[in-house]
LUMVO-157696 format. One record per residue (C-alpha): residue number from 1; chain; x, y, z. Coordinates in Angstrom, 3 decimals, decimal comma. Layout:
N
    k  c         X         Y         Z
  NUM  A         X         Y         Z
...
***
This chain:
77
    k  c         X         Y         Z
    1  A    18,420    33,154   -20,611
    2  A    16,363    31,340   -23,219
    3  A    18,332    28,070   -22,639
    4  A    17,028    27,660   -19,093
    5  A    13,384    26,819   -20,122
    6  A    14,638    24,622   -22,856
    7  A    16,791    22,764   -20,245
    8  A    13,929    22,496   -17,888
    9  A    11,645    21,104   -20,587
   10  A    14,270    18,668   -21,881
   11  A    14,951    17,512   -18,394
   12  A    11,237    16,842   -17,708
   13  A    10,971    15,067   -21,203
   14  A    14,005    12,798   -20,070
   15  A    12,308    12,090   -16,731
   16  A     8,984    11,152   -18,552
   17  A    10,765     8,901   -20,878
   18  A    12,640     7,229   -18,068
   19  A     9,472     6,615   -16,097
   20  A     7,694     5,263   -19,201
   21  A    10,628     2,891   -19,848
   22  A    10,631     1,603   -16,159
   23  A     6,823     1,119   -16,469
   24  A     7,165    -0,845   -19,633
   25  A     9,969    -3,154   -18,160
   26  A     7,960    -3,714   -15,030
   27  A     4,745    -4,684   -16,969
   28  A     6,654    -7,082   -19,098
   29  A     8,377    -8,690   -16,337
   30  A     5,017    -9,100   -14,410
   31  A     3,394   -10,536   -17,607
   32  A     6,306   -12,992   -18,205
   33  A     6,254   -14,057   -14,653
   34  A     2,441   -14,631   -14,552
   35  A     2,565   -16,722   -17,685
   36  A     4,445   -19,593   -16,045
   37  A     2,276   -19,810   -12,942
   38  A    -1,155   -20,903   -12,047
   39  A    -2,934   -18,017   -10,416
   40  A    -5,077   -20,549    -8,303
   41  A    -1,923   -21,781    -6,508
   42  A    -0,705   -20,341    -3,125
   43  A     1,227   -17,140    -3,278
   44  A     5,087   -17,785    -3,402
   45  A     6,070   -14,614    -1,332
   46  A     4,817   -12,263     1,238
   47  A     4,496    -9,503    -1,274
   48  A     2,419   -11,653    -3,575
   49  A     0,168   -12,524    -0,591
   50  A    -0,365    -8,973     0,267
   51  A    -1,038    -7,880    -3,417
   52  A    -3,659   -10,699    -3,693
   53  A    -5,339    -9,705    -0,420
   54  A    -5,608    -5,981    -1,420
   55  A    -6,828    -6,755    -4,929
   56  A    -9,387    -9,226    -3,686
   57  A   -10,457    -6,775    -1,029
   58  A   -10,900    -4,174    -3,705
   59  A   -13,281    -6,426    -5,667
   60  A   -15,511    -7,412    -2,905
   61  A   -18,670    -5,180    -2,511
   62  A   -19,248    -3,697     0,906
   63  A   -22,124    -4,816     2,925
   64  A   -23,679    -1,534     3,348
   65  A   -23,363    -0,755    -0,327
   66  A   -26,760    -1,222    -2,099
   67  A   -25,492    -0,833    -5,662
   68  A   -23,818    -4,047    -7,153
   69  A   -20,221    -3,865    -8,065
   70  A   -19,311    -3,002   -11,633
   71  A   -18,927    -6,307   -13,796
   72  A   -21,173    -8,362   -11,355
   73  A   -24,131    -9,813   -13,035
   74  A   -27,025   -10,489   -10,751
   75  A   -30,214   -12,148   -12,041
   76  A   -33,022    -9,753   -12,181
   77  A   -36,459   -11,120   -10,513
***
């Protein structure tokens, strides 16, 4: 009976390591791909176009929002 919790913990640890390895591989691949392209050029695929649109939409402040977005430096008067 003591082997079941150990098995569950080891299975969870194995899954976590797998997710971490997958994340590292994805990040390294994205960084290697972005090094070779100019980000001001047109997107090469539909996925890249959607990703840019979503990321740029997340950066824009909403018109009804009176507080400035983090990182935007507005001159004080």
